[in-house]
N, C-alpha and C positions, 0 to 999 in steps of 0.2 A: 029396378027400383028407381024412384025419383028422389032427388035430394034438393035441398034449398039452393045449393050452388051447382050449376050444371054448365059444362063447356063442351065444345066439340073436341074430338081427339087431337086435332091439329092445334087447337088453343092450349090444351093440356101439354102437348109436346113442347110448344114454345115457352110456356110458363115454367115448366119443371126441368127441362133438360133431359138428356137421355137416361141417366142413372135413376133419378127420382121418378121419372115417367115409368120406367120398368117396374119399380117397386109399387108405386101408388096406383097405377092404372092397369098394369099387366099382371099384378099379383106376384111380383118377383120376391126373392129373398136374398138378402146380402149374406156374405160368408160370415160365420160366427167369429167373434172376437175382432172384427174389423171396423165396427161402427163407432162413430164419434161419441155417442152417448152411452155405450155399454158400461163404462166405468166412470161415468159423469155423475157427481152427487152434489151439485150446487142447489141452493134454494131458489125455487121459481116454478114456472109452469112449462110443460111440454105441449106444444101445439102442432096441429096438422101442417105438414110442409106444403100441402096443396092449397089450403084455404085459410090457414092461420087460426083456425078454431082451437081454443084451449081444450085439451084432452085429458091430461094427467097432471096432478100436482106432485111436486118433488117429494113430499112426505109419504107418497105411496110407492116410491121406487125402492127396490131392494136388490142386493147382490144375489142373483140366482145361479151364478156360475154356469150359465147355459150358453153364453156368448152373445146374447142380445140384451138390450135394455129390458128390464122386467118391472112390472108394477102390480100391486095387489088389488087395485081398483081404479076405475076411470072416474072422471068427473061425471056425475049423474046426467044421463041423457045425451052425452057427447060421443059415445061409441056404440055401434050396433053390432050384434052377433049375427053371423050368417053361416048356415050349414055348408061345410066344405068337404066334398067327397073326392077331391083330386088326389092323384098319386097313390091310389089304392088304400087310402085311409079315410076315416071319418073324424073330422076335426071341427072346431068352431073358429071360423075366420072372424077377425075384428076389423071394422071399417069405420071411418069418420062419418058420423051421423049427418054432418053438414054437406060433405061433397062426395061421399062414397069411396074415398081413397083407402086402398088396402094398407093396413097397419101391421098386421101379423096374425097371431092366433092367441086364444086364451085357453089355458089348461086348468084342470082342477087339482093341481099338485103344489099349489103355493104353500109356503111355510108359515104364513101369517094367519091371523084370525079369519080372514075372508076365504082362505083356502084356494084362492085363484092366483094364477100367474099370467098376466098379460105380457106376452112375449112380442116385442115390437122391433121393427126394423128402424135403425137410426136414421136412414134416409127418408123415412116417412114422417119424421117429426123435426121440429125446430125447438129451441129453448129460449125462454124469456126470463131473465133474472128477476128475482123478487125485488120489488122497489120499495 
């Protein structure tokens, strides 16, 4: 797939560093309950750690008790769904629509009105306080 922001793998490695590169570009997963934003509930916007594109508003974040930051919706048009058949499962991967960075997966078991749970790696996002 083509995305508005495209870089070589070497450029991504230099920009992101080892851990974020593993998550965003190699589709890695951080250990549950270890991420900076798992229990973070400030007012603001969660952005892609790869390209800084706004992805989720803080009012869509909820405590899912799954070990990763969870949101019940993304900012419209900012996250793309991709079929993921890895690890012997069929899931829906979520990626940044601007750079294609792997964010995590979305599940249809959310407790809010949307019924969705966007399960996101903390290393794939940054946070901007509400101003």
